[in-house]
C-alpha positions as CSV (number, residue, x, y, z in Angstrom):
1,X,243.4,65.5,13.5
2,X,243.3,64.2,17.0
3,X,242.9,66.1,20.4
4,X,242.7,65.0,24.0
5,X,241.8,67.0,27.0
6,X,242.1,65.8,30.6
7,X,241.4,68.6,33.1
8,X,238.4,68.1,35.4
9,X,234.9,66.6,35.7
10,X,231.4,67.9,35.3
11,X,229.1,66.4,37.9
12,X,225.9,65.0,36.5
13,X,222.6,65.1,38.4
14,X,222.5,62.5,41.1
15,X,219.1,62.0,42.9
16,X,221.0,60.9,46.0
17,X,222.9,64.2,46.2
18,X,226.6,64.7,46.5
19,X,228.5,62.0,48.3
20,X,232.3,62.2,48.5
21,X,234.7,63.6,45.9
22,X,234.6,62.9,42.1
23,X,237.3,60.7,40.6
24,X,239.0,62.1,37.5
25,X,240.1,59.4,35.0
26,X,242.5,60.0,32.1
27,X,242.9,58.8,28.5
28,X,246.5,57.7,27.6
29,X,248.5,55.8,25.1
30,X,246.3,56.6,22.0
31,X,247.5,54.5,19.1
32,X,246.3,54.5,16.4
33,X,244.5,57.8,16.7
34,X,242.5,58.0,13.5
35,X,239.8,56.0,11.7
36,X,241.3,55.0,8.4
37,X,239.0,56.3,5.7
38,X,240.3,53.8,3.2
39,X,239.3,50.8,5.5
40,X,236.3,51.9,7.7
41,X,235.1,48.3,7.9
42,X,238.2,47.2,9.9
43,X,239.8,50.5,11.2
44,X,240.0,51.1,14.9
45,X,241.4,53.4,17.6
46,X,242.9,52.1,20.8
47,X,243.6,53.8,24.1
48,X,244.0,53.2,27.8
49,X,241.7,54.6,30.5
50,X,243.4,55.0,33.9
51,X,242.2,56.3,37.3
52,X,244.3,58.0,40.0
53,X,246.3,55.6,42.3
54,X,244.3,54.5,45.3
55,X,240.9,55.7,43.9
56,X,238.0,53.3,43.7
57,X,235.7,53.4,40.6
58,X,232.5,51.4,40.2
59,X,232.4,51.8,36.4
60,X,233.3,54.1,33.5
61,X,231.1,54.3,30.5
62,X,232.7,55.3,27.2
63,X,230.2,57.4,25.2
64,X,230.4,58.3,21.5
65,X,229.2,61.1,19.3
66,X,229.6,62.0,15.7
67,X,230.6,65.5,14.5
68,X,228.9,68.0,16.8
69,X,225.7,66.1,17.3
70,X,226.4,64.9,20.9
71,X,224.4,61.8,20.6
72,X,226.5,60.3,23.5
73,X,225.6,56.7,22.9
74,X,227.2,54.0,25.1
75,X,230.1,52.4,23.3
76,X,231.4,50.2,26.1
77,X,231.4,49.9,29.9
78,X,234.6,49.5,32.0
79,X,234.9,48.0,35.5
80,X,238.6,47.2,35.9
81,X,241.5,49.6,35.5
82,X,243.7,50.4,33.8
83,X,241.5,49.4,30.9
84,X,242.6,49.1,27.2
85,X,239.8,50.2,24.9
86,X,239.6,49.3,21.2
87,X,236.8,50.9,19.2
88,X,236.2,49.8,15.6
89,X,234.9,52.6,13.3
90,X,232.3,50.2,11.9
91,X,231.0,49.5,15.4
92,X,230.9,53.1,16.4
93,X,229.1,54.0,13.2
94,X,226.5,51.3,13.7
95,X,225.8,52.4,17.3
96,X,225.4,55.9,16.2
97,X,223.2,55.0,13.3
98,X,225.6,56.2,10.6
99,X,226.2,54.5,7.2
100,X,229.9,54.0,6.5
101,X,229.5,55.4,3.0
102,X,228.2,58.6,4.5
103,X,231.5,59.2,6.5
104,X,234.0,61.5,4.8
105,X,237.6,62.5,5.4
106,X,237.8,65.2,8.1
107,X,234.7,64.0,9.9
108,X,235.3,63.7,13.7
109,X,234.1,61.2,16.3
110,X,234.0,62.3,20.0
111,X,234.5,59.8,22.8
112,X,233.8,60.8,26.4
113,X,234.1,59.1,29.8
114,X,231.2,59.0,32.3
115,X,232.4,57.8,35.7
116,X,230.5,56.4,38.6
117,X,232.5,56.5,41.9
118,X,231.6,57.1,45.5
119,X,228.0,57.6,44.6
120,X,228.8,60.4,42.2
121,X,228.3,60.3,38.4
122,X,230.6,62.7,36.5
123,X,231.4,63.4,32.9
124,X,235.2,63.9,32.6
125,X,236.9,66.4,30.5
126,X,239.2,63.6,29.4
127,X,237.8,63.4,25.9
128,X,239.1,62.0,22.7
129,X,238.5,63.5,19.3
130,X,239.1,61.0,16.5
131,X,239.3,62.2,12.9
132,X,238.6,60.2,9.8
133,X,241.7,60.3,7.7
134,X,244.0,58.0,5.7
135,X,246.5,55.8,7.5
136,X,250.1,56.8,7.3
137,X,251.9,55.5,4.2
138,X,255.7,56.3,4.0
139,X,255.6,56.0,0.2
140,X,253.0,58.8,0.1
141,X,254.9,61.0,2.4
142,X,258.2,61.0,0.5
143,X,259.6,61.3,-3.0
144,X,259.7,64.2,-5.4
145,X,257.8,67.3,-4.2
146,X,257.1,70.9,-5.3
147,X,257.8,73.5,-2.6
148,X,256.0,76.9,-2.8
149,X,256.1,79.9,-0.5
150,X,254.4,83.1,-1.6
151,X,255.6,84.9,1.6
152,X,259.3,83.9,1.2
153,X,259.0,83.9,-2.6
154,X,260.2,80.4,-3.3
155,X,259.0,78.0,-6.0
156,X,261.0,74.9,-6.8
157,X,261.4,71.1,-6.5
158,X,262.7,69.3,-3.5
159,X,263.2,65.7,-2.4
160,X,261.8,64.0,0.8
161,X,263.6,60.9,1.9
162,X,262.6,58.7,4.9
163,X,265.1,57.6,7.5
164,X,265.9,53.9,7.0
165,X,265.1,53.2,10.6
166,X,262.2,55.6,11.3
167,X,259.5,56.2,8.6
168,X,258.3,59.2,10.5
169,X,261.7,61.0,10.2
170,X,262.0,62.7,6.8
171,X,265.0,64.4,5.3
172,X,264.4,67.4,3.1
173,X,266.9,68.2,0.4
174,X,266.8,70.8,-2.3
175,X,265.1,73.6,-0.3
176,X,268.3,75.7,-0.4
177,X,269.0,74.8,-4.0
178,X,265.4,76.0,-4.9
179,X,266.7,79.4,-3.7
180,X,269.8,79.2,-5.8
181,X,272.1,78.3,-2.9
182,X,274.7,75.7,-2.3
183,X,273.1,73.3,0.2
184,X,276.3,72.4,2.1
185,X,274.8,72.2,5.6
186,X,271.7,70.1,4.9
187,X,269.6,68.1,4.9
188,X,266.8,69.7,6.9
189,X,265.0,67.1,9.0
190,X,261.3,66.9,9.9
191,X,259.4,64.6,12.3
192,X,255.8,63.5,11.7
193,X,253.8,62.7,14.8
194,X,252.5,59.1,14.2
195,X,249.2,59.9,16.0
196,X,248.4,63.5,15.2
197,X,250.4,63.9,11.9
198,X,251.7,67.1,13.2
199,X,255.2,68.1,11.8
200,X,258.1,69.4,13.8
201,X,261.3,70.7,12.2
202,X,264.2,71.4,14.6
203,X,266.4,74.3,13.8
204,X,269.1,73.4,11.2
205,X,271.6,75.2,9.0
206,X,270.9,74.5,5.3
207,X,273.5,76.7,3.5
208,X,276.6,78.4,4.9
209,X,276.2,81.3,2.5
210,X,273.0,83.2,1.7
211,X,274.1,85.6,-1.0
212,X,276.9,86.9,1.1
213,X,274.8,87.6,4.1
214,X,275.8,84.5,6.2
215,X,274.3,81.1,6.8
216,X,270.6,80.4,6.5
217,X,268.7,78.1,8.9
218,X,265.2,76.9,9.2
219,X,263.0,75.7,12.0
220,X,259.2,75.2,12.0
221,X,256.1,73.2,12.4
222,X,253.1,72.1,10.4
223,X,250.7,69.3,9.4
224,X,251.0,66.3,7.1
225,X,247.9,65.4,5.0
226,X,247.9,61.6,5.1
227,X,245.4,61.3,2.2
228,X,247.2,63.2,-0.5
229,X,250.8,63.3,0.9
230,X,250.9,67.1,1.0
231,X,252.5,69.3,3.8
232,X,251.4,72.6,5.2
233,X,254.4,74.1,7.0
234,X,255.4,77.3,8.8
235,X,259.1,77.9,8.7
236,X,261.0,80.3,10.9
237,X,264.0,81.5,8.8
238,X,267.2,83.1,10.1
239,X,270.0,84.6,8.0
240,X,273.5,85.3,9.3
241,X,274.1,88.4,11.4
242,X,270.6,89.7,10.3
243,X,269.0,87.1,12.5
244,X,265.4,86.1,12.4
245,X,263.5,87.0,9.3
246,X,260.1,85.9,10.5
247,X,257.8,82.9,10.0
248,X,256.7,82.0,6.4
249,X,254.0,79.7,5.1
250,X,255.2,76.8,2.8
251,X,253.3,74.1,1.0
252,X,254.9,70.9,-0.2
253,X,252.9,69.0,-2.8
254,X,253.8,65.7,-4.6
255,X,255.0,66.0,-8.1
256,X,253.1,63.8,-10.6
């Protein structure tokens, strides 16, 4: 849903010719990292633009584009660093000539940095992709769910419960029971990245007995869909002395 790259710079044409070495800025501290599709009038993304210590920069222009159109319109100009940048979705849409009602979930805005320093104008590979999605709602990410895996042959109900002190830490119970096991080693824990909505599941035993073959453990990764509360996961499963069984696709969808 959100991607950042910070590698190098592409030098833009300069009628004065090359003078000195390009300065490579970076985009950091992105939060929030989406445009909230349910509130595009007021939604925003915020990030920090930094330059390497000791480097002098005349200005950095933040350019914006929509989808893969590469309009590269100027969104804002920065002259002091580090600089905190806040871009409202409504402002970006207006500058790009887009009606808010024409923006849909899954659409992507691209923000690039054009740096002027030491007489050189460069376009940095420090770019920010901002997806249009729904803001995180812990009530939509937890509760009664239906778990299905055609690969692992599992179909049953589970419960997702938020950690009292961390809404992005979710406890999974019932996954072992859906397989007919006694879930005496759970719960399984998953962590949702607050910016990217990527899911990480550290390895954890769920049941000490998988039909007489030893304990069963899960680890994995995936993605949380913030608009409908569903999860697409890939779980790596190990069973007792038989070891790793492979990686299997799972979907968790909210029960009505």
